[in-house]
C-alpha positions in Angstrom: 94.3 124.3 128.0 93.9 124.6 124.1 90.4 125.1 122.8 89.4 122.7 120.6 87.2 123.4 117.3 84.5 121.1 116.8 82.1 121.1 114.1 78.6 120.0 114.2 77.1 119.4 110.3 73.4 118.4 110.4 70.8 120.0 108.4 68.0 119.6 111.0 68.2 122.9 113.1 67.1 122.0 116.2 68.6 118.9 116.8 72.3 120.7 115.7 71.5 123.7 118.2 70.8 120.8 121.0 73.8 119.1 120.4 75.9 121.9 120.4 74.8 122.9 123.8 75.5 119.7 125.2 79.0 119.6 123.7 79.4 123.5 124.9 78.5 122.0 128.5 80.8 119.0 128.4 83.7 120.5 127.0 84.4 123.7 128.3 87.2 124.8 126.3 85.7 124.2 122.9 84.9 126.3 119.8 81.8 124.9 118.4 80.9 125.9 114.5 77.8 124.7 113.0 77.0 123.7 109.3 73.6 122.8 107.6 75.0 121.5 104.9 77.7 119.2 103.6 79.6 122.3 101.2 79.6 124.5 104.2 80.9 122.1 106.8 84.1 120.8 103.7 84.5 124.6 104.0 85.2 124.7 107.5 87.0 121.9 108.0 89.3 123.0 104.9 89.5 126.6 106.1 89.9 126.4 110.0 91.6 123.2 110.9 88.9 121.6 112.8 90.0 119.1 115.6 86.4 117.3 115.6 83.8 117.1 112.9 80.4 115.7 113.7 79.2 114.9 110.1 75.4 113.7 109.7 75.1 111.1 107.0 72.6 112.2 104.6 73.0 116.2 104.0 72.4 118.8 101.2 75.1 119.3 98.9 77.9 116.4 100.0 77.0 113.6 102.3 78.9 112.8 105.5 80.7 109.7 104.5 82.1 111.4 100.9 83.3 114.4 103.6 85.1 111.7 105.7 86.2 110.2 102.4 88.1 113.5 101.6 89.3 114.1 105.2 91.2 110.7 104.9 92.4 111.4 101.4 93.7 114.8 102.0 95.5 113.9 105.4 94.0 116.0 107.4 94.0 115.9 111.1 90.3 116.3 112.0 89.0 113.4 113.7 85.3 112.3 112.4 82.4 111.2 114.0 79.7 110.2 111.8 75.8 111.0 113.2 73.1 109.3 111.7 69.8 107.2 112.5 71.1 104.0 110.1 72.1 101.2 112.1 73.4 99.2 108.6 75.8 97.0 109.2 77.4 98.1 105.4 77.3 102.0 106.7 79.3 101.0 109.4 82.0 99.5 107.7 82.3 102.1 105.1 82.5 104.7 107.8 85.5 102.8 109.2 87.0 102.3 106.1 86.7 106.1 105.2 88.7 107.3 108.3 85.6 107.7 110.9 87.0 107.1 114.2 83.0 107.0 115.8 79.6 105.9 114.8 76.8 107.8 116.8 73.1 106.8 116.4 71.0 109.9 116.7 68.8 108.3 119.3 71.7 108.0 121.8 73.7 110.6 120.7 72.9 113.6 123.1 74.2 110.7 125.8 77.3 109.7 124.0 78.6 112.7 121.8 81.0 114.2 124.8 82.3 110.6 125.4 82.8 109.9 121.4 84.8 113.4 121.2 87.3 112.5 124.3 87.5 109.0 122.9 88.4 110.0 119.3 90.9 112.7 120.3 92.8 109.9 122.3 92.9 107.7 119.0 90.1 105.5 120.0 87.2 104.1 118.6 83.8 104.8 119.9 80.3 103.5 118.8 77.2 103.9 120.0 76.3 101.1 122.7 73.1 100.2 120.3 75.6 99.3 118.1 77.5 96.6 120.0 75.6 93.6 118.1 76.7 94.8 114.7 80.2 95.6 115.9 80.6 92.1 117.2 79.5 90.9 113.5 82.1 93.0 112.0 84.6 91.9 114.1 84.0 88.2 113.3 83.9 89.2 109.5 87.1 90.7 109.8 88.5 87.5 111.1 86.9 85.6 108.5 88.5 87.7 105.9 92.0 88.2 107.5 91.7 83.9 107.5 91.1 84.0 103.7 93.4 86.7 103.0 96.4 84.1 104.4 95.4 81.3 102.7 95.0 83.2 99.3 98.8 84.5 100.1 99.3 80.9 100.1 98.4 79.8 96.6 100.5 79.6 93.5 100.6 82.2 90.8 98.7 80.2 88.3 96.2 79.5 90.9 95.7 82.9 91.8 95.6 84.1 88.3 92.9 81.2 87.8 91.1 82.3 90.6 90.8 85.7 89.8 89.5 84.8 86.4 86.9 82.5 88.0 86.0 86.1 90.0 85.3 87.2 86.5 82.7 84.3 85.6 85.5 82.6 83.1 84.6 79.1 81.9 87.5 76.5 82.3 87.9 76.5 78.7 88.1 80.4 78.6 90.6 80.8 81.3 92.5 77.9 79.5 92.8 79.9 76.2 93.5 83.1 78.3 96.4 81.5 80.1 97.8 79.3 77.5 97.1 76.3 79.1 94.8 73.1 78.5 91.2 73.0 80.0 92.5 69.8 82.3 95.3 71.6 83.7 92.7 74.7 84.9 90.4 72.3 86.8 93.1 70.5 88.4 94.2 74.0 89.7 90.5 74.6 90.5 90.3 71.3 92.6 93.3 72.2 94.4 92.0 75.8 95.1 88.8 74.3 96.3 90.9 71.9 98.9 93.1 74.8 100.4 89.9 76.6 100.8 88.1 73.7 102.5 85.3 74.1 99.8 82.8 70.7 99.2 84.0 69.6 95.7 80.7 70.2 94.1 79.8 71.8 90.5 80.2 75.9 91.1 81.0 75.5 94.5 84.4 77.5 93.6 82.6 79.9 91.4 79.8 81.0 94.1 82.6 81.1 96.7 84.9 83.6 94.8 81.8 85.8 94.0 81.2 85.7 97.5 84.8 86.8 98.4 85.7 88.9 95.5 86.6 91.8 97.2 88.9 90.3 99.1 90.5 88.6 96.3 91.0 91.5 94.3 93.1 92.8 97.2 95.5 90.3 96.8 
């Protein structure tokens, strides 16, 4: 059996040593390296072809999410497990966006780390049990984003241009001047966009919706 190279990067020595002991006991054919800061962690990843990197978010030098992003951008094969105390939805989404395959909460990591390693090595996502509610919220949010993206792709080129300018808080008059059309034409297009999006025909409803969904609109 091939020896797995596993990195545990955390600046709290007692916690880090304990986690390494659990990994060594649970995954016999493993070589576990340690790092107490992000710079050292990144050096080990780059020089030693690490299979799995367990990264704390808050570390001196380089934080865990930045290392995760670098691994993704450099097309490295290292699987990332983010380890943290934070349960915020935004951090889970950022970790996944940056290529993390697992997100563990420190309170439960001793019990979940071996299962997490095995999961990511099989290209499966693994999230702490305590994050189930947040995971479900992310899934529902992604469904809504996908729905919005489908509708956006059905907009005409003019409607999409106008919507992107609405996102930048341009008035109908300013949009008309930029696109060399009349203000009435802009208003008509805004009305059609609102109907397609299922928005109420009230003042600023499209602007409010556009600002709330700016990231999704910018991707189209």
